[in-house]
N, C-alpha and C positions, 0 to 999 in steps of 0.2 A: 504494500500500500504506500510505500515511500515514494514510488514513482508517480502515483496518482496525486499524492499530496504535493509533490514538487511541481507537477504540471498545473495544479490548481493555484499554487502560490505564484507561479510565473504569469498565468492568465490574470490573476488578481492584480498583480503589479502593473500589467499592461492596461487593464481597465481603469485603475485608479490614476495612473499617470495621464492617460488619454483624457479622463474626466477632468482632472485638475488643469491640464493645458487647455481644454475646451472651455472650462469655466473662466479662466483668465483671458481667453481670447488669443492665446499664443500658440495654439495648435496649427502648424503650417498645413496648407492644403496638400494632400497626398492621396495616393491611391489605395492605402491600406487601412488607416485608422480614421475614425470619425464618421460623420453622416455623409453619405454619398448619393442622396436622391437627386433627381433631375433638377429640381429647383435649388437644391443646396449647392450644386457645382456650377450654377449659372454665373455667379459672381463670387468674389472673395468675401464680400460683405455678407452674402447669404450663407456661405460656408461657416463663417465665424458665428453668426447668429444661431444657425442650426446646432452647432456643436456647443454653444453656450447653453442653449435650452436643454439639450440632451445630457449635459455633463453631470448633473446630480444623479441621474439614473445609472450612469457609467460608474460613478464612485460607489453607489449602493451595490451594483453588481460585483464590483471588486471586493467589497467587504463580504458579500455573500460567498464568493469564491474562496476567500481567505478562510472564512469560517468552515466551509466544506473541507478545505485542505487540513485545517486543524483537527477536525473530527476524523478525517482519514488517517491522520498520524497516530491518534491515541485510541481510537475505538477498535473493537474486535468484532468478529462475527458479521452478521447481516447489517448491523448498524454502520460498519466501516464501508459498506458498499452503498447502502440506501441513502444515507444522509448526504454524502458528497454528490451522488447522482441527482438528488432532489435540489441541492444547492445550485448545481449547474443548470438544471431546468428552470428554476426560478430566476437565475441570473440572466438567462437568455430572454425570458419574457420581460424582465425588467429593462434590458437593453432595447427590446422591441417597443416597449412603452415610451421610452425616451426618444426613439426615432420617430414614432407617431406624433409625439408632442412637438418635436422639431418641425415636422412637416406641417402641422397645423399652424405653428407660428409663422412659417414662411408663406402659407396661404393667406394668413391674416394681413400680412404687409404687402402682398402682391397687388398690383393695380388690377382693376376689373377689366376683363377681356371685352373688347369691342364687339358689337354685333357685326358679323361678317356678311359677305354676299351683297345683297341688293340694298342694304341700308334700312331694312325694316325688320321687325321681329315677328312677322306672320308665320314663319316656318318654311316658306318656300318662295322662290322668286316668282313662280307662276301665280301665287296668291297676292303678290304685292299690290296689284291694282284694287283688290277688294278691300284693302285697308285704307285706301284714300277716301277722303270725305266726298260725299255726293255733291254734284254741281247743280 
């Protein structure tokens, strides 16, 4: 179980460091760590905002992984397998919640999309004339 604990401690350190760098706004844009949704990578400002919003959940996931690693080091029997596996599962969902919150924050600051096509909101260009006022 030492290898499992070591792996969890390394993943914990990565999650905490990424979370702290994201929270302080110093996480450089990269292809491995942080939030990488389409909106997040549009601009560096979006990337920083997304990672700042997701940072607390990254830190929490790191703490969960460290706790799972600690249990893997000292526990025996079924507990040595079950608790670390549960910690990993909860950490993954925690990171997912942070990514979802970051995406919601990016949607909230995004400008409203313009109505495309023929300039009316009737749903079809063939219906455009039916929306015009009667003469």
